[in-house]
VOPAGU-2260 file (C-alpha; in pm, 1 decimal, decimal comma):
REM VOPAGU-2260
SITE   aa  ch    i         X         Y         Z
SITE  MET   A    0   12273,2   -5433,5    2563,9
SITE  THR   A    1   12329,4   -5810,3    2524,1
SITE  ASN   A    2   12045,8   -6058,1    2574,9
SITE  LYS   A    3   12198,5   -6265,5    2852,4
SITE  SER   A    4   11871,4   -6444,5    2926,9
SITE  PHE   A    5   11836,4   -6581,5    2575,8
SITE  GLN   A    6   12196,6   -6694,9    2567,2
SITE  GLU   A    7   12131,3   -6887,8    2885,8
SITE  VAL   A    8   11820,8   -7042,7    2728,5
SITE  VAL   A    9   12020,7   -7171,8    2431,7
SITE  ARG   A   10   12281,1   -7324,4    2659,4
SITE  SER   A   11   12016,1   -7477,5    2884,9
SITE  ARG   A   12   11871,4   -7679,9    2599,0
SITE  GLN   A   13   12179,5   -7902,1    2609,5
SITE  THR   A   14   12125,5   -7982,5    2974,8
SITE  ASN   A   15   11745,2   -8001,5    2996,9
SITE  GLN   A   16   11747,5   -8374,6    2921,6
SITE  GLU   A   17   11963,3   -8428,8    3227,8
SITE  LYS   A   18   11709,5   -8255,1    3448,5
SITE  VAL   A   19   11396,2   -8402,0    3594,1
SITE  ALA   A   20   11183,2   -8487,7    3288,8
SITE  SER   A   21   10868,5   -8589,9    3473,7
SITE  PHE   A   22   10694,7   -8530,4    3800,5
SITE  SER   A   23   10715,2   -8781,9    4083,0
SITE  ALA   A   24   10546,9   -9113,8    4025,2
SITE  ASP   A   25   10353,7   -9090,3    4351,7
SITE  GLN   A   26   10130,1   -8803,0    4238,8
SITE  GLU   A   27    9767,5   -8866,3    4312,5
SITE  ALA   A   28    9652,2   -8789,3    3957,1
SITE  PRO   A   29    9810,8   -8781,5    3610,2
SITE  LEU   A   30    9934,4   -8448,7    3481,2
SITE  SER   A   31    9653,1   -8419,9    3229,6
SITE  SER   A   32    9388,7   -8410,3    3502,4
SITE  GLN   A   33    9562,0   -8181,5    3748,3
SITE  PRO   A   34    9473,9   -7812,9    3710,0
SITE  ILE   A   35    9692,9   -7510,5    3659,8
SITE  LEU   A   36    9625,8   -7224,5    3900,1
SITE  VAL   A   37    9603,4   -6906,3    3694,6
SITE  THR   A   38    9632,7   -6571,2    3868,4
SITE  GLY   A   39    9511,2   -6258,1    3693,5
SITE  ALA   A   40    9258,9   -6467,3    3499,6
SITE  THR   A   41    9018,4   -6174,0    3475,9
SITE  GLY   A   42    9291,8   -5956,7    3324,6
SITE  LYS   A   43    9493,6   -5955,2    3004,2
SITE  GLN   A   44    9783,5   -6193,8    3060,0
SITE  GLY   A   45    9609,2   -6431,8    3297,5
SITE  GLY   A   46    9300,4   -6430,3    3078,3
SITE  ALA   A   47    9504,7   -6515,8    2769,5
SITE  THR   A   48    9676,3   -6797,0    2957,9
SITE  ALA   A   49    9347,6   -6938,3    3084,7
SITE  ARG   A   50    9206,2   -6938,0    2731,1
SITE  ALA   A   51    9515,5   -7102,5    2583,7
SITE  LEU   A   52    9520,4   -7374,8    2849,2
SITE  LEU   A   53    9149,4   -7447,0    2820,5
SITE  THR   A   54    9177,1   -7463,0    2441,7
SITE  ALA   A   55    9451,4   -7723,3    2488,6
SITE  GLY   A   56    9227,9   -7923,8    2720,8
SITE  VAL   A   57    9420,5   -7836,6    3036,7
SITE  PRO   A   58    9204,5   -7785,0    3349,3
SITE  VAL   A   59    9225,2   -7431,7    3484,8
SITE  ARG   A   60    9166,1   -7310,2    3838,1
SITE  ALA   A   61    9128,0   -6932,0    3829,8
SITE  LEU   A   62    9218,3   -6732,5    4139,2
SITE  VAL   A   63    8968,5   -6447,8    4176,5
SITE  ARG   A   64    8888,4   -6206,2    4455,1
SITE  ASP   A   65    8519,1   -6183,0    4367,3
SITE  PRO   A   66    8368,9   -6491,5    4201,7
SITE  GLY   A   67    8045,1   -6299,5    4151,3
SITE  SER   A   68    8197,8   -6035,3    3927,5
SITE  GLU   A   69    8112,8   -6029,3    3558,6
SITE  ARG   A   70    8475,1   -6086,6    3460,6
SITE  ALA   A   71    8501,8   -6388,3    3689,7
SITE  LYS   A   72    8179,3   -6532,5    3552,0
SITE  ALA   A   73    8312,4   -6486,5    3198,3
SITE  VAL   A   74    8622,8   -6690,1    3283,9
SITE  GLN   A   75    8404,7   -6955,4    3444,4
SITE  ALA   A   76    8189,1   -6969,8    3132,2
SITE  LEU   A   77    8498,0   -7067,2    2933,5
SITE  GLY   A   78    8535,7   -7375,6    3151,1
SITE  ALA   A   79    8760,7   -7262,3    3435,4
SITE  ASP   A   80    8691,4   -7347,4    3797,3
SITE  LEU   A   81    8690,7   -7043,6    4023,5
SITE  VAL   A   82    8863,3   -7029,2    4359,2
SITE  THR   A   83    8849,3   -6728,4    4587,5
SITE  GLY   A   84    9176,3   -6582,0    4704,4
SITE  ASP   A   85    9382,3   -6266,5    4724,5
SITE  LEU   A   86    9755,3   -6237,8    4657,5
SITE  ARG   A   87    9773,6   -5983,8    4938,4
SITE  ASP   A   88    9642,0   -6245,9    5184,7
SITE  PRO   A   89    9884,1   -6541,8    5209,4
SITE  ALA   A   90    9638,6   -6749,1    5414,2
SITE  SER   A   91    9389,5   -6746,3    5126,7
SITE  LEU   A   92    9637,1   -6902,1    4884,8
SITE  ALA   A   93    9698,0   -7242,7    5043,5
SITE  PRO   A   94    9349,5   -7383,3    4963,0
SITE  ALA   A   95    9374,3   -7250,7    4606,2
SITE  LEU   A   96    9706,9   -7430,2    4555,7
SITE  THR   A   97    9596,4   -7769,9    4683,1
SITE  GLY   A   98    9625,9   -8032,4    4410,2
SITE  VAL   A   99    9753,6   -7807,0    4130,8
SITE  ARG   A  100   10050,6   -7909,9    3917,2
SITE  GLY   A  101   10151,9   -7559,6    3815,8
SITE  VAL   A  102   10097,1   -7189,4    3870,9
SITE  PHE   A  103   10078,2   -6901,5    3625,2
SITE  SER   A  104   10191,2   -6590,0    3809,3
SITE  VAL   A  105   10125,0   -6228,1    3717,7
SITE  GLN   A  106   10117,5   -5912,0    3927,4
SITE  THR   A  107   10093,8   -5547,2    3832,9
SITE  PRO   A  108   10204,1   -5234,4    4015,6
SITE  ASP   A  109    9948,1   -5020,1    4191,9
SITE  ILE   A  110    9923,9   -4717,4    3961,3
SITE  ASN   A  111    9795,5   -4513,7    4256,0
SITE  ASP   A  112   10108,9   -4594,1    4455,6
SITE  LEU   A  113   10393,8   -4646,9    4209,1
SITE  GLY   A  114   10649,7   -4605,5    4483,9
SITE  GLY   A  115   10491,7   -4873,2    4701,4
SITE  ASP   A  116   10566,4   -5244,0    4738,6
SITE  SER   A  117   10229,2   -5394,9    4643,3
SITE  GLU   A  118   10362,0   -5579,2    4336,8
SITE  TRP   A  119   10655,6   -5727,3    4526,1
SITE  VAL   A  120   10441,6   -5834,0    4822,6
SITE  GLN   A  121   10189,2   -6010,0    4599,4
SITE  GLY   A  122   10458,4   -6186,8    4399,9
SITE  ARG   A  123   10647,4   -6294,9    4709,8
SITE  ASN   A  124   10330,3   -6426,5    4871,9
SITE  LEU   A  125   10243,3   -6637,6    4567,9
SITE  VAL   A  126   10592,8   -6779,5    4517,6
SITE  ASP   A  127   10625,7   -6871,4    4883,9
SITE  ALA   A  128   10278,5   -7025,5    4904,1
SITE  ALA   A  129   10338,4   -7231,8    4589,2
SITE  ARG   A  130   10673,9   -7349,1    4721,8
SITE  ASP   A  131   10521,8   -7445,5    5056,4
SITE  ALA   A  132   10241,2   -7632,9    4878,4
SITE  GLY   A  133   10492,7   -7838,9    4682,5
SITE  VAL   A  134   10385,4   -7708,5    4341,7
SITE  ALA   A  135   10609,3   -7857,5    4073,9
SITE  GLN   A  136   10601,0   -7587,2    3804,3
SITE  PHE   A  137   10588,6   -7209,5    3820,4
SITE  VAL   A  138   10553,8   -6982,5    3515,9
SITE  HIS   A  139   10589,8   -6613,2    3594,4
SITE  THR   A  140   10541,3   -6318,5    3362,0
SITE  SER   A  141   10754,5   -6011,7    3422,9
SITE  VAL   A  142   10867,0   -5747,6    3170,5
SITE  THR   A  143   11132,8   -5722,4    2902,6
SITE  GLY   A  144   11468,5   -5607,9    3033,6
SITE  ALA   A  145   11401,9   -5672,0    3402,1
SITE  GLY   A  146   11732,8   -5775,1    3556,2
SITE  GLN   A  147   11930,4   -5651,3    3257,5
SITE  HIS   A  148   11825,1   -5295,0    3335,5
SITE  ARG   A  149   12119,6   -5247,1    3569,0
SITE  ASP   A  150   12355,9   -5274,1    3270,0
SITE  ALA   A  151   12190,8   -4975,7    3100,2
SITE  PRO   A  152   12411,8   -4673,3    3037,2
SITE  GLY   A  153   12367,9   -4427,3    3321,4
SITE  TRP   A  154   12203,8   -4669,8    3565,8
SITE  ALA   A  155   12495,4   -4687,4    3804,9
SITE  GLU   A  156   12526,2   -4309,3    3795,5
SITE  GLY   A  157   12162,9   -4257,1    3899,9
SITE  ARG   A  158   12031,0   -4152,8    3558,1
SITE  TRP   A  159   11719,8   -4371,7    3590,8
SITE  THR   A  160   11598,3   -4327,7    3947,4
SITE  SER   A  161   11239,3   -4302,5    3820,9
SITE  MET   A  162   11263,6   -4664,5    3699,6
SITE  GLU   A  163   11417,3   -4812,8    4013,5
SITE  ASN   A  164   11097,8   -4923,1    4185,7
SITE  TYR   A  165   10940,1   -5047,1    3861,5
SITE  PHE   A  166   11230,0   -5271,7    3768,1
SITE  GLY   A  167   11325,2   -5342,9    4127,0
SITE  ALA   A  168   10997,3   -5514,2    4215,4
SITE  LYS   A  169   10996,5   -5723,8    3899,9
SITE  THR   A  170   11358,3   -5826,4    3939,1
SITE  ALA   A  171   11305,6   -5921,4    4303,2
SITE  ILE   A  172   11013,0   -6146,9    4211,0
SITE  GLN   A  173   11219,0   -6307,5    3933,8
SITE  ASP   A  174   11492,3   -6379,9    4186,7
SITE  ARG   A  175   11237,5   -6527,4    4426,3
SITE  VAL   A  176   11116,2   -6764,1    4154,1
SITE  ARG   A  177   11470,5   -6875,2    4067,9
SITE  GLU   A  178   11556,2   -6943,5    4431,2
SITE  ALA   A  179   11232,0   -7112,6    4542,5
SITE  GLY   A  180   11333,1   -7464,8    4443,3
SITE  PHE   A  181   11054,4   -7546,1    4197,4
SITE  ALA   A  182   11118,7   -7857,9    3990,3
SITE  HIS   A  183   11049,9   -7647,3    3680,4
SITE  TRP   A  184   11023,2   -7272,5    3640,5
SITE  THR   A  185   10997,4   -7031,1    3348,0
SITE  LEU   A  186   11016,1   -6653,0    3322,4
SITE  LEU   A  187   10827,4   -6478,3    3043,1
SITE  LYS   A  188   10941,2   -6119,3    2985,6
SITE  PRO   A  189   10700,1   -5957,3    2739,3
SITE  GLY   A  190   10730,4   -5623,9    2565,2
SITE  VAL   A  191   10468,5   -5355,2    2498,1
SITE  PHE   A  192   10116,9   -5490,6    2459,4
SITE  MET   A  193    9966,2   -5444,2    2115,3
SITE  GLU   A  194    9640,2   -5393,6    2301,6
SITE  ASN   A  195    9776,0   -5057,4    2417,4
SITE  PHE   A  196    9697,5   -4935,0    2065,8
SITE  VAL   A  197    9325,0   -5009,2    2073,8
SITE  PRO   A  198    9140,9   -4676,9    2030,5
SITE  GLY   A  199    9053,9   -4546,1    2374,8
SITE  SER   A  200    9363,7   -4693,4    2538,3
SITE  PHE   A  201    9624,1   -4482,7    2716,1
SITE  MET   A  202    9847,9   -4461,2    2406,9
SITE  PHE   A  203    9557,8   -4395,6    2169,7
SITE  PRO   A  204    9309,2   -4210,1    2390,6
SITE  ARG   A  205    9125,8   -4002,1    2132,6
SITE  ASP   A  206    9172,4   -3958,9    1758,5
SITE  VAL   A  207    9552,5   -3927,9    1774,1
SITE  LEU   A  208    9837,2   -4134,6    1911,1
SITE  ALA   A  209    9948,0   -3977,3    2239,0
SITE  THR   A  210   10291,4   -4081,4    2356,4
SITE  CYS   A  211   10643,0   -3950,4    2407,6
SITE  VAL   A  212   10790,9   -4246,9    2224,3
SITE  LYS   A  213   10979,2   -4090,9    1933,6
SITE  PRO   A  214   10880,6   -4168,1    1572,4
SITE  ASP   A  215   11199,4   -4363,8    1503,4
SITE  THR   A  216   11202,9   -4553,6    1834,2
SITE  GLU   A  217   11154,3   -4926,5    1781,3
SITE  LEU   A  218   10926,0   -5103,3    2028,1
SITE  ALA   A  219   10915,4   -5472,3    2113,6
SITE  LEU   A  220   10545,5   -5544,7    2069,2
SITE  VAL   A  221   10359,1   -5847,4    2200,2
SITE  ALA   A  222   10005,3   -5966,2    2139,8
SITE  VAL   A  223    9857,7   -6062,4    2475,6
SITE  ASP   A  224    9731,2   -6389,3    2328,4
SITE  ASP   A  225   10091,7   -6479,1    2243,8
SITE  ILE   A  226   10178,2   -6456,1    2613,1
SITE  GLY   A  227    9906,5   -6711,4    2682,3
SITE  VAL   A  228   10035,9   -6936,2    2404,3
SITE  ALA   A  229   10390,5   -6915,8    2544,3
SITE  ALA   A  230   10270,5   -6998,1    2896,1
SITE  ALA   A  231   10062,8   -7291,8    2770,2
SITE  ALA   A  232   10366,8   -7420,4    2579,3
SITE  ALA   A  233   10569,3   -7413,5    2899,8
SITE  PHE   A  234   10305,2   -7606,6    3092,1
SITE  ALA   A  235   10281,0   -7859,9    2808,5
SITE  ASP   A  236   10655,3   -7931,9    2821,1
SITE  PRO   A  237   10791,4   -7848,0    3167,1
SITE  ALA   A  238   11136,1   -7997,0    3110,3
SITE  ARG   A  239   11199,9   -7817,9    2780,9
SITE  PHE   A  240   11099,7   -7481,1    2925,8
SITE  ASP   A  241   11272,8   -7534,0    3258,6
SITE  ARG   A  242   11476,9   -7226,5    3353,9
SITE  VAL   A  243   11395,7   -7056,7    3026,6
SITE  GLU   A  244   11392,4   -6677,7    3059,6
SITE  LEU   A  245   11218,3   -6565,1    2743,2
SITE  GLU   A  246   11242,8   -6203,5    2630,1
SITE  LEU   A  247   10910,3   -6219,2    2448,3
SITE  ALA   A  248   10816,8   -6005,3    2148,5
SITE  SER   A  249   10571,1   -6085,2    1870,6
SITE  ASP   A  250   10697,7   -5805,4    1645,5
SITE  ARG   A  251   10933,0   -5505,2    1647,0
SITE  LEU   A  252   10828,6   -5178,6    1483,2
SITE  THR   A  253   10905,8   -4809,2    1507,4
SITE  MET   A  254   10629,9   -4571,0    1609,3
SITE  THR   A  255   10618,5   -4450,9    1246,8
SITE  GLN   A  256   10556,5   -4809,2    1130,2
SITE  ILE   A  257   10298,5   -4860,1    1404,2
SITE  ALA   A  258   10111,0   -4549,5    1287,7
SITE  GLU   A  259   10115,6   -4678,4     930,2
SITE  VAL   A  260    9969,6   -5014,9    1031,7
SITE  LEU   A  261    9699,5   -4849,7    1241,5
SITE  SER   A  262    9614,5   -4611,0     957,5
SITE  ARG   A  263    9554,3   -4899,9     717,8
SITE  ALA   A  264    9350,5   -5099,2     969,5
SITE  LEU   A  265    9131,4   -4809,6    1082,5
SITE  GLY   A  266    9101,7   -4628,7     750,7
SITE  VAL   A  267    9224,2   -4299,9     899,2
SITE  GLU   A  268    9544,0   -4102,4     861,1
SITE  LEU   A  269    9760,0   -4129,7    1171,6
SITE  THR   A  270   10110,3   -4001,6    1224,7
SITE  ALA   A  271   10370,8   -4091,0    1482,5
SITE  PRO   A  272   10371,4   -3812,5    1742,3
SITE  ASN   A  273   10675,4   -3620,9    1859,8
SITE  MET   A  274   10541,7   -3490,2    2189,7
SITE  THR   A  275   10665,4   -3356,0    2518,9
SITE  PRO   A  276   10516,0   -3518,1    2830,1
SITE  GLU   A  277   10290,2   -3214,3    2876,3
SITE  GLU   A  278   10166,1   -3238,7    2517,8
SITE  ALA   A  279   10099,9   -3612,6    2548,1
SITE  ILE   A  280    9899,3   -3568,1    2867,7
SITE  ALA   A  281    9702,6   -3282,6    2710,0
SITE  ALA   A  282    9623,3   -3515,6    2419,1
SITE  GLY   A  283    9477,9   -3770,3    2662,0
SITE  ALA   A  284    9772,1   -3991,5    2752,9
SITE  SER   A  285    9785,3   -4129,8    3104,3
SITE  PRO   A  286   10053,3   -3967,3    3324,9
SITE  PHE   A  287   10147,0   -4325,6    3412,9
SITE  ALA   A  288   10266,2   -4377,8    3054,7
SITE  VAL   A  289   10491,8   -4072,3    3020,4
SITE  PRO   A  290   10771,7   -3982,3    2988,7
SITE  ASN   A  291   10926,0   -4250,6    2766,4
SITE  ASP   A  292   11295,2   -4171,5    2793,0
SITE  TRP   A  293   11377,1   -4535,0    2872,8
SITE  GLN   A  294   11218,6   -4663,3    2549,8
SITE  ASN   A  295   11377,3   -4388,0    2343,9
SITE  GLU   A  296   11728,0   -4421,4    2485,5
SITE  ILE   A  297   11763,7   -4779,0    2610,5
SITE  GLY   A  298   11497,4   -4982,2    2433,0
SITE  HIS   A  299   11373,6   -5337,4    2478,8
SITE  PRO   A  300   11585,3   -5654,1    2448,6
SITE  ALA   A  301   11287,5   -5875,3    2351,4
SITE  ARG   A  302   11304,0   -6012,0    1996,3
SITE  PRO   A  303   11057,4   -6228,9    1797,8
SITE  GLU   A  304   11334,9   -6468,9    1698,0
SITE  PHE   A  305   11377,0   -6576,8    2059,8
SITE  ALA   A  306   11023,3   -6716,5    2079,7
SITE  ARG   A  307   11041,4   -6860,4    1728,6
SITE  ALA   A  308   11354,0   -7053,1    1830,0
SITE  LEU   A  309   11138,0   -7224,9    2092,0
SITE  GLY   A  310   10864,3   -7308,2    1839,6
SITE  ILE   A  311   10615,9   -7052,3    1972,6
SITE  PRO   A  312   10386,9   -6909,7    1701,2
SITE  LEU   A  313   10362,3   -6532,1    1697,4
SITE  THR   A  314   10119,7   -6263,2    1582,5
SITE  SER   A  315   10251,3   -5976,7    1372,3
SITE  PHE   A  316   10123,6   -5629,1    1452,6
SITE  ALA   A  317    9962,3   -5609,2    1108,5
SITE  ASP   A  318    9777,2   -5938,3    1164,5
SITE  TRP   A  319    9674,0   -5827,3    1512,5
SITE  ALA   A  320    9542,0   -5496,9    1379,2
SITE  ARG   A  321    9347,4   -5666,9    1101,7
SITE  ALA   A  322    9189,8   -5904,6    1352,0
SITE  HIS   A  323    9105,9   -5648,4    1620,4
SITE  LEU   A  324    9077,9   -5307,2    1458,6
SITE  THR   A  325    8973,4   -5333,4    1094,4
SITE  VAL   A  326    8654,5   -5136,8    1031,8
């Protein structure tokens, strides 16, 4: 499968200088003092983005449903301002968007209703509210392959009906971002989180790896912090990242190589599993995470070289494991 998005990114570099390189001169405050609204700030991707922006000295306004929660207080302790709102309630978003220069957008599917439209509704509400508020820059995180999935062998013949809602919601939100009319927009399309391999996670629930990903299947891995770094880079240089659709991977490894890295970091002997869905679930895997036919047969288009070409520093899986897992 060709990486159309990255090819478009390369071509867009030649035209970015012809696009709007700065925000309007009549803004009430300079860019450095206007906040970025970060959704999902109490979660993985939004949290990483909030940390990266705050580290860079960029003011952050974190959208939270419950400002009294421990996770919200932890984000506030880092220096973010909290604003109460809910992506499912469009009326709550307008006050949160007042005076911001950009939005970091992330939504996740409802694992209790995978056939529902919760992800799409939340994404649509945020895009529309940001557009109506006149927000200049919108950075949205989706998933590797969204949009390209329809080119996969067997898609047109109905081979992948189980993936239709998953990719459909993400692709529809991407389209909404492209069509909204933002002065600058960026799509980040990350691969499999390295954090999924922390012991106790759904791919590593007990003392064995539990997944239907085959030993020789190569995964596009991404450290969550690298997503935050990529988003912060986009907000730091809106013109350069305008209309960039980045298939984001920090590393690419087979499951056998992943098991070897984890074995060294944890000081235990792990092997790449070769399981059926029933065996993976019996070993503790979440039903949400199996089967993995798509990864085994189609794979992920994200590549580390795409981010490196944009000057984004990346974390190898070995470095991530040493930092987070070494006993």
